[in-house]
C-alpha positions in Angstrom: 103.4 155.5 374.0 106.6 155.1 376.4 109.9 155.7 376.1 110.2 152.0 377.0 108.0 151.0 374.2 110.0 153.0 371.6 113.0 151.9 372.9 111.8 148.1 372.2 111.0 148.9 369.0 113.9 150.3 368.2 115.9 147.3 369.1 113.8 145.6 366.4 114.1 147.3 363.9 118.3 147.1 364.7 118.0 143.6 364.7 115.4 143.0 361.8 118.2 145.4 359.9 120.6 142.9 361.4 118.9 140.1 359.8 118.0 142.1 356.2 121.9 143.0 355.8 122.6 139.1 356.4 120.4 138.1 353.3 121.4 141.5 351.0 124.8 141.1 350.6 124.3 139.8 347.4 121.6 140.7 346.4 121.2 144.4 345.0 117.8 144.7 345.8 117.3 143.9 349.3 120.5 145.7 349.7 118.8 149.2 348.4 116.0 148.1 350.7 118.2 147.9 353.7 120.1 151.5 352.8 116.5 153.1 352.7 115.7 151.6 356.3 118.7 152.2 357.7 117.7 156.5 356.2 114.3 155.5 357.9 116.2 154.6 361.3 118.1 157.5 361.5 115.1 160.1 360.6 113.3 158.4 363.7 116.5 158.5 366.0 116.9 162.3 364.8 113.2 163.4 365.9 113.7 161.2 368.8 116.8 164.0 369.7 119.6 161.0 369.7 122.0 162.6 368.1 125.1 160.2 369.2 123.3 157.0 367.7 122.3 158.8 364.7 125.8 159.6 364.0 126.6 156.2 364.0 123.3 155.1 361.9 124.9 157.8 359.3 128.0 156.6 359.4 126.9 153.0 358.4 124.6 154.8 355.6 128.2 156.6 354.0 129.6 153.0 354.2 126.7 151.3 352.4 126.9 151.5 348.5 124.0 148.8 346.9 126.0 147.4 343.6 124.0 145.8 341.0 125.6 141.8 340.1 128.9 141.7 342.7 129.3 141.2 346.4 129.1 143.8 349.1 133.2 145.1 349.8 131.7 146.4 353.7 129.8 144.1 354.8 131.9 143.1 357.7 132.4 146.2 358.3 129.3 146.8 358.2 128.1 143.6 360.7 130.4 145.0 363.3 128.3 147.8 362.9 125.1 147.1 363.0 126.2 144.9 366.1 127.7 147.8 368.2 124.5 149.2 366.9 122.5 147.0 368.9 124.1 147.0 371.7 124.2 150.9 372.5 120.2 150.8 372.0 120.2 147.7 374.6 121.9 150.1 377.2 119.7 152.6 376.6 116.7 150.2 377.1 118.2 149.7 380.4 118.8 152.7 381.7 116.3 153.8 384.4 113.1 155.6 382.9 112.4 158.8 384.6 
């Protein structure tokens, strides 16, 4: 897999997480799924040695606390974090390759 394809896949994954987060705001099961997928993204970024992006994902995970039967208290904050993460991944994708 080329570096560019890997970044394209990451961008798709982040965009999918953004959609899932929108669905998960009032659904505890989807919220837990979102949290698991964010953890998977964290591991993938660490494997790629993209530690600054991994730190951003780790910060987002620390904000996410799935609750049963109540609205997410941090939904707007998480939405902003995901938007910034999306922009960072796009920037990496646009960087010239080796």
